[in-house]
C-alpha positions in Angstrom: 10.3 17.6 17.4 11.2 14.5 19.4 13.0 12.8 16.5 15.3 15.8 15.9 16.0 16.2 19.6 17.0 12.5 19.8 19.4 13.1 16.9 20.9 16.1 18.7 21.5 14.1 21.8 23.1 11.3 19.8 25.3 13.9 18.1 26.5 15.3 21.4 27.2 11.8 22.8 29.2 10.9 19.8 31.2 14.2 20.0 31.9 13.5 23.7 33.2 10.1 22.8 35.4 11.4 20.0 36.8 14.0 22.5 37.5 11.3 25.1 35.0 12.7 27.6 32.9 9.5 27.3 34.2 6.0 26.7 33.8 4.8 23.1 31.2 2.2 24.0 28.2 1.5 21.9 25.4 3.7 23.2 22.1 2.1 24.1 18.8 3.4 22.7 18.4 6.8 24.1 15.2 7.2 26.2 13.4 10.4 25.6 9.9 10.9 27.0 7.3 13.6 27.5 7.0 14.1 31.3 3.6 13.6 32.8 4.1 16.3 35.4 4.1 19.9 34.6 7.4 21.6 35.5 9.5 18.6 34.4 10.0 20.1 30.9 8.7 19.3 27.4 11.0 16.3 27.1 13.2 14.4 29.6 15.9 11.7 29.3 17.4 9.3 31.8 20.5 8.7 29.6 23.0 9.8 32.3 21.7 7.0 34.5 22.3 4.5 31.8 25.7 5.8 30.9 26.8 5.9 34.5 26.9 2.1 34.5 29.4 2.1 31.6 31.4 5.1 32.7 31.7 4.2 36.4 30.9 7.7 37.4 27.9 9.4 39.2 25.0 10.0 36.8 24.7 13.7 37.9 28.3 14.3 36.9 27.6 12.8 33.5 24.3 14.8 33.3 26.2 18.1 34.0 28.7 17.3 31.3 26.1 16.5 28.7 24.0 19.5 29.6 27.0 21.8 29.0 27.5 20.2 25.6 23.8 20.4 24.8 24.0 24.2 25.4 27.2 24.5 23.4 26.5 27.0 20.6 29.4 25.8 18.3 28.2 22.2 18.6 24.7 23.3 17.8 25.8 25.1 14.7 27.8 22.0 13.6 24.8 19.8 14.1 22.4 22.1 12.3 24.7 22.3 9.3 25.0 18.5 9.1 21.3 18.1 9.7 20.3 20.6 7.0 22.2 18.6 4.5 20.3 15.4 5.5 16.6 16.3 5.9 16.3 20.0 6.8 14.8 19.3 10.3 15.5 22.4 12.5 16.7 21.9 16.0 14.4 23.6 18.5 15.7 26.4 20.7 15.7 25.8 24.5 14.4 28.0 27.2 16.6 26.0 29.5 18.1 22.5 30.0 18.1 21.4 33.6 19.4 18.5 35.7 17.0 17.0 38.1 16.9 14.1 40.6 19.6 11.5 40.5 20.6 12.4 36.9 17.6 13.3 34.7 18.0 15.9 32.0 14.9 18.0 31.4 14.5 20.1 28.2 12.3 23.2 28.2 11.6 24.4 24.7 10.9 28.1 23.9 7.4 29.1 22.9 9.0 30.2 19.6 10.0 26.6 18.9 6.5 25.4 19.2 5.2 28.3 17.1 7.7 27.4 14.4 6.3 23.9 14.4 2.9 25.4 13.5 4.5 27.0 10.5 6.1 23.7 9.6 2.7 22.0 9.7 1.2 24.6 7.4 4.0 24.4 4.9 4.1 20.6 4.8 0.3 20.3 4.8 -0.6 16.8 3.6 3.0 15.8 3.8 3.3 16.8 7.5 4.5 13.7 9.4 6.0 12.1 6.4 9.7 11.3 6.9 12.5 9.3 5.2 13.5 7.2 8.3 12.8 4.0 6.4 15.5 4.9 3.9 13.6 3.3 1.0 14.0 -0.2 2.5 11.6 -2.8 1.0 8.9 -4.3 3.2 6.3 -6.9 2.3 3.2 -7.3 4.4 1.2 -10.4 3.8 -2.2 -10.3 5.5 -5.8 -11.5 5.4 -4.9 -14.5 3.1 -8.3 -16.0 4.0 -9.0 -19.4 2.4 -11.3 -18.9 -0.6 -13.9 -21.2 0.9 -16.3 -18.6 2.3 -16.9 -14.9 2.7 -14.6 -12.7 4.8 -15.6 -12.7 8.5 -14.9 -10.0 11.1 -11.5 -11.5 12.1 -10.4 -11.2 8.5 -11.7 -7.6 8.6 -9.5 -6.9 11.7 -6.5 -8.3 9.8 -7.4 -6.2 6.7 -7.6 -3.0 8.7 -4.4 -3.8 10.6 -2.3 -4.7 7.5 -3.5 -1.7 5.4 -2.9 0.8 8.3 0.6 -0.6 8.8 1.3 -0.3 5.1 0.2 3.3 5.2 2.2 4.0 8.3 5.4 2.4 7.0 5.1 4.2 3.6 4.6 7.5 5.4 8.0 7.1 7.2 10.0 6.2 4.1 9.6 2.5 3.4 8.8 0.9 0.1 5.8 -1.3 1.0 4.1 -4.1 -1.0 0.9 -5.7 0.2 0.4 -9.3 -0.6 -2.5 -11.8 -0.3 -1.5 -15.5 -0.3 -4.4 -17.6 -1.8 -4.7 -21.1 -0.3 -6.1 -22.7 -3.4 -4.6 -26.2 -3.0 -5.6 -29.2 -0.9 -8.6 -31.0 0.6 -10.4 -27.8 1.6 -10.8 -26.9 -2.1 -12.1 -30.4 -3.0 -14.6 -30.2 -0.1 -15.8 -26.8 -1.3 -16.5 -28.1 -4.8 -18.3 -31.2 -3.4 -20.4 -29.0 -1.1 -21.5 -26.8 -4.0 -22.1 -29.8 -6.2 -24.4 -31.5 -3.6 -26.4 -28.2 -3.1 -26.8 -28.0 -6.8 -28.3 -31.4 -7.0 -30.5 -30.5 -4.1 -32.0 -27.6 -6.1 -33.3 -30.2 -8.5 -35.1 -32.1 -5.7 -32.5 -34.7 -4.9 -32.1 -35.6 -1.2 -28.5 -35.1 -0.3 -26.2 -36.0 2.6 -23.8 -33.1 3.0 -20.6 -34.2 4.8 -20.4 -33.1 8.4 -17.1 -31.3 7.6 -18.7 -29.7 4.4 -19.4 -26.0 4.0 -22.9 -25.4 5.4 -23.5 -21.7 4.8 -26.3 -20.2 2.7 -23.6 -18.8 0.4 -23.0 -22.3 -0.9 -26.6 -22.5 -2.0 -26.2 -19.1 -3.6 -23.3 -20.4 -5.7 -25.3 -23.5 -6.6 -28.2 -21.4 -7.8 -25.8 -19.4 -9.9 -24.5 -22.6 -11.5 -28.1 -23.7 -12.2 -28.9 -20.3 -13.7 -25.9 -20.5 -16.1 -25.7 -24.2 -16.8 -29.3 -25.5 -16.1 -29.3 -29.2 -15.3 -26.2 -30.0 -17.3 -24.4 -31.4 -14.3 -27.2 -33.7 -13.1 -26.0 -36.4 -15.5 -22.9 -38.4 -15.6 -20.4 -39.4 -12.8 -19.8 -36.9 -10.0 -16.0 -37.3 -10.4 -16.2 -35.6 -13.8 -18.2 -32.7 -12.5 -16.4 -31.9 -9.3 -13.4 -30.0 -10.9 -15.9 -27.6 -12.5 -17.7 -27.0 -9.2 -14.4 -26.5 -7.3 -13.2 -23.9 -9.8 -16.5 -22.1 -10.1 -16.9 -21.9 -6.3 -13.3 -20.8 -5.8 -13.6 -18.0 -8.5 -16.9 -16.8 -7.1 -15.7 -16.6 -3.5 -12.4 -15.0 -4.5 -14.5 -12.4 -6.4 -16.5 -11.7 -3.2 -13.3 -11.3 -1.3 -11.8 -8.9 -3.8 -15.1 -6.9 -3.8 -15.3 -6.7 0.0 -11.7 -5.7 0.4 -12.1 -2.9 -2.2 -15.2 -1.7 -0.4 -13.2 -1.7 2.8 -10.5 0.5 1.1 -7.9 -2.3 1.1 -5.9 -3.1 -1.9 -3.2 -5.6 -2.6 -0.2 -5.2 -4.9 0.1 -9.0 -5.4 -2.2 -12.0 -5.2 -0.1 -15.2 -5.0 -1.9 -18.5 -5.5 -0.5 -21.4 -3.6 -0.9 -23.4 -6.8 1.9 -21.4 -8.4 4.2 -22.5 -5.6 3.5 -26.1 -6.5 3.4 -25.7 -10.3 6.7 -23.8 -10.6 8.8 -26.4 -8.6 9.5 -23.8 -5.9 9.0 -26.5 -3.2 11.7 -28.7 -4.7 14.1 -25.7 -4.8 13.4 -24.8 -1.2 13.9 -28.4 -0.1 17.2 -28.6 -2.0 18.3 -25.4 -0.2 17.5 -27.1 3.1 19.3 -30.2 2.0 22.4 -28.1 1.3 22.2 -26.7 4.8 22.1 -30.3 6.1 18.8 -29.9 8.0 16.7 -32.5 6.1 16.5 -36.1 7.3 14.4 -39.2 6.6 12.7 -41.2 9.3 10.2 -44.0 8.8 9.8 -43.1 5.2 8.9 -39.4 5.8 11.1 -36.4 5.1 11.7 -34.0 8.0 13.2 -30.6 8.7 15.3 -30.4 11.9 13.6 -27.3 13.1 14.5 -28.1 16.8 18.1 -27.0 15.9 16.6 -23.5 15.5 14.3 -23.2 18.5 11.2 -25.2 17.5 9.8 -27.6 20.1 9.8 -30.5 17.6 11.0 -31.4 14.1 8.5 -31.0 11.2 7.4 -33.2 8.4 7.6 -31.8 4.9 6.9 -35.0 2.9 4.8 -37.8 4.3 5.4 -41.5 3.9 2.8 -41.6 1.1 5.1 -39.0 -0.7 2.5 -36.2 -0.3 3.8 -32.8 0.6 2.6 -31.1 3.8 1.2 -27.6 4.0 4.4 -26.7 5.8 6.4 -27.5 2.7 4.5 -25.0 0.6 4.9 -22.4 3.3 8.7 -22.9 3.4 8.9 -22.4 -0.4 6.7 -19.4 -0.2 8.8 -17.7 2.4 12.0 -18.5 0.5 10.5 -17.0 -2.6 9.6 -13.8 -0.8 13.1 -13.4 0.5 14.5 -14.0 -3.0 12.4 -11.1 -4.2 14.8 -8.8 -2.3 12.7 -7.6 0.6 14.5 -6.3 3.6 11.6 -7.2 5.9 8.7 -9.5 5.8 5.7 -8.9 8.0 3.1 -11.7 8.3 -0.3 -11.0 10.0 -1.9 -14.2 11.2 -5.0 -15.1 13.2 -4.9 -16.3 16.8 -5.3 -19.9 15.6 -1.8 -19.7 13.9 0.1 -18.8 17.1 1.6 -22.2 17.4 2.9 -21.9 13.8 5.3 -19.1 14.6 8.2 -21.1 16.0 8.4 -23.5 13.1 8.3 -20.7 10.4 11.0 -18.7 12.3 13.1 -21.8 12.6 13.0 -22.8 9.0 13.7 -19.2 7.8 16.9 -19.3 9.9 17.7 -22.8 8.7 17.5 -21.5 5.1 20.1 -18.9 6.0 18.0 -15.8 6.3 18.2 -13.6 9.4 15.2 -14.4 11.6 14.8 -10.7 12.5 13.9 -10.0 8.9 10.6 -11.9 9.5 8.1 -10.4 11.9 4.8 -12.1 12.7 1.9 -10.3 14.2 -1.0 -12.2 15.7 -4.5 -10.6 15.8 -6.9 -11.9 18.4 -10.6 -12.5 18.0 -13.3 -9.8 17.6 -16.4 -10.1 19.8 -19.4 -8.4 18.2 -21.8 -6.9 20.7 -25.2 -5.4 20.5 -26.7 -3.9 23.7 -24.0 -5.7 25.6 -24.9 -9.1 24.2 -22.9 -11.2 21.8 -24.3 -11.1 18.2 -25.4 -14.5 16.9 -23.9 -16.0 13.8 -24.8 -14.8 10.3 -27.4 -16.9 8.5 -25.6 -16.4 5.2 -22.3 -17.7 6.4 -23.7 -20.4 8.7 -20.7 -20.1 11.0 -19.7 -16.5 11.5 -20.5 -12.8 11.0 -19.2 -11.5 7.7 -17.2 -8.4 7.2 -19.7 -7.2 4.7 -22.5 -7.5 7.3 -20.7 -5.2 9.7 -19.6 -2.7 7.0 -23.2 -2.4 5.6 -24.5 -1.8 9.1 -22.0 0.7 10.6 -20.0 1.9 7.6 -16.4 1.6 6.5 -15.0 4.4 8.7 -16.4 3.1 11.9 -15.5 -0.5 11.2 -11.9 0.4 10.4 -11.5 2.7 13.4 -13.0 0.2 15.8 -10.8 -2.6 14.5 -7.7 -0.4 15.1 -8.6 0.8 18.6 -6.7 -2.0 20.5 -3.4 -3.7 20.2 -3.7 -6.5 17.7 -2.7 -9.2 20.2 -5.6 -8.4 22.5 -9.2 -9.4 22.0 -11.6 -6.7 20.8 -15.1 -6.0 21.8 -16.9 -4.3 18.9 -20.1 -2.5 20.0 -22.3 -2.2 16.8 -24.8 0.2 18.4 -22.0 2.5 19.6 -20.3 2.4 16.2 -23.5 3.8 14.7 -24.1 6.6 17.1 -23.6 10.2 15.9 -22.5 11.3 19.4 -19.3 12.0 21.3 -19.6 8.5 22.8 -18.6 7.1 19.4 -14.8 7.6 19.1 -14.7 7.7 15.3 -17.5 10.3 15.2 -15.7 12.2 17.9 -12.5 12.5 15.9 -14.2 13.1 12.5 -16.4 15.8 14.1 -13.3 17.6 15.3 -12.1 17.8 11.7 -15.6 18.9 10.5 -15.8 21.5 13.3 -12.5 23.2 12.1 -13.9 23.2 8.6 -17.0 24.8 9.9 -15.0 27.5 11.6 -13.2 28.3 8.4 -16.5 28.5 6.5 -17.8 31.0 9.1 -14.5 33.0 8.8 -14.9 33.2 5.0 -18.4 34.4 5.4 -17.0 37.2 7.6 -14.5 38.1 4.8 -11.5 36.4 6.2 -9.1 35.2 3.4 -8.1 32.0 5.1 -5.4 31.0 2.6 -3.8 34.5 2.8 -3.8 34.2 6.6 -2.2 30.7 6.5 0.5 31.7 4.0 1.5 35.0 5.5 1.4 34.4 9.2 4.5 35.6 11.1 6.2 34.4 14.2 5.3 37.7 15.9 1.6 37.1 15.2 1.8 33.5 16.5 3.3 34.8 19.7 -0.2 35.9 20.6 -1.1 32.2 21.2 0.0 32.4 24.8 -2.9 30.7 26.7 -2.0 27.3 28.3 -4.8 25.7 26.3 -3.3 27.1 23.0 0.2 25.9 23.9 -1.2 22.5 24.8 -2.9 22.2 21.4 0.2 23.2 19.6 2.3 20.7 21.5 -0.2 17.9 20.9 -0.3 18.7 17.1 3.5 18.8 17.0 3.7 15.3 18.5 2.2 13.9 15.3 5.4 13.1 13.3 7.0 11.4 16.2 3.8 9.5 17.0 3.5 8.3 13.4 7.1 7.1 13.4 6.9 5.3 16.7 3.6 3.6 15.6 5.3 2.5 12.4 8.4 1.2 14.1 6.4 -0.7 16.8 3.9 -1.9 14.2 1.1 -0.6 16.4 -1.5 1.6 14.5 -3.7 1.7 17.6 -1.4 4.4 18.9 -2.8 6.7 16.2 -6.4 6.1 17.3 -5.5 7.1 20.9 -3.6 10.1 19.7 -6.4 11.4 17.5 -9.0 11.0 20.2 -6.8 13.0 22.6 -6.2 15.7 20.0 -9.9 15.8 19.1 -10.8 16.1 22.8 -8.5 19.1 23.2 -9.9 20.8 20.2 -13.5 20.3 21.3 -12.7 21.7 24.8 -10.9 24.7 23.4 -13.8 25.4 21.0 -16.3 25.5 23.9 -14.0 27.5 26.1 -12.8 30.2 23.6 -14.1 31.9 20.6 -12.0 31.7 17.5 -13.3 34.7 15.5 -13.3 37.7 17.8 -12.9 41.5 17.6 -9.1 41.3 18.1 -8.1 40.7 14.4 -4.5 39.8 15.2 -5.5 37.1 17.7 -8.2 35.8 15.4 -5.6 35.4 12.7 -3.3 33.4 15.0 -6.2 31.2 16.2 -7.3 30.5 12.6 -3.8 29.3 11.8 -3.9 27.1 14.9 -7.2 25.7 13.7 -5.8 25.0 10.3 -2.8 23.2 11.8 -5.2 21.0 13.8 -7.2 20.3 10.8 -4.1 19.2 8.8 -3.0 16.8 11.6 -6.5 15.3 12.0 -6.8 14.8 8.3 -3.3 13.2 7.9 -3.8 10.9 10.9 -7.2 9.7 9.7 -5.7 9.1 6.3 -3.0 6.9 7.8 -5.8 4.8 9.2 -7.7 4.7 5.9 -10.6 6.7 7.3 -12.2 9.7 5.7 -12.0 13.3 7.2 -15.4 14.8 6.4 -15.8 18.6 6.1 -19.4 18.5 7.2 -21.3 16.1 9.6 
């Protein structure tokens, strides 16, 4: 509803510019909000106040002119014809368009417009809210990308839920989306992993060991060492350690990567591509990236090291890509990886990083621009830490990990649905308190239970209706506008309007890369449904009103189902 109304306002402004009634200046983004106060309309815009600065005229004068055009029947017919050819979205009818205050334009839609949207929901069903706004543009989201040196922890879980929900949102509004996991399988961390497992393996045979302070300490390393002993016996107790370490590094890496894949699958997260850093090194992609930077004249040598002049593109200092000992830095591989991603033809790249990578943003943005790519094509989201609480107290570290709580620990305790919902309840750039006991409660205090129970409640209503010989599918497919006009209560109108907000909410959440907006929306819709249920019976003696309310309930069910699906959360029919 909001999206098509925005298109209508844009159309009217363009026509006014073509007719010379407005200057042919580029129009700023048109503000269109849902007023908080009743009596201010269903939607309102402050566009005349913005245009007044360009036009040099009073905003109310501009508002009056625009209102006349917005009520122009011929313009409306022209817009509807053009819009039908594009995506078929109908323009709502207006009860009135009024000018208020210094130059606001308030839109009051007819009840019939809202009732029509109910029919739109029923017709679209699982496709309700899906649009083509993304125009098929290619987007790659790289997320999680945890080092394969230990199990996934809760911060990785937050990144997994965020990246997957964003992928679902962007796909729902017309983008082609690829999910990618970048495997950091090169460097000293991998050597240290192999050494840690090797020493634990020797310890299992009674040898006293000295595990390096920086070594991996968790019980999972002992678990891997036991697996080696079970498969290979004491084979690696003999001979020089240097000859055995490559095996332990490879074995540990493959085992942990297997755990990561398993845990992500359980968490309903899949990746289209898994890219090992080793490939970036082996396929000479780093040399190609450095040659590109050399051609852009941003490489220089100083004291035997090779640097990129990232300060020319907003970084606070220049960065080393090859040290004096001729070893490449991690930054060099990251440069090559980002170049390779752009060369695959993506229109946008989205990286989701942990809070500890915040200082890395400027250098990556700088080098992307230095290579000749538009910086705006790369978006970097930072997700903050997760504080796990139980009875208000912070949960201690996991014994298995030795350093952190694993994602698997949380999922096994509270379930996939609750874990995903809780991870998505706040903006990614704010810290998150995750109450484990709350997440397990089967009460209205638990937000995911509250939303899922709303869906289950509607399913229960439909089962009762069927038991009373109502043919729900016949009702849904044959409802008329005249019958829907019976939904005249303020609470019914409020439910219809909230359900109708779903497509615009999904689009705005996708554009802003903020899936938490969907969790807020679903909680609000669920609350309205629960309150309506307790205040009004659905199946009553009045058959016509029963029919209309069953249709309203089905529309709510569709929106709840679709919204939960965008978050990767199930919509149970019974609870």
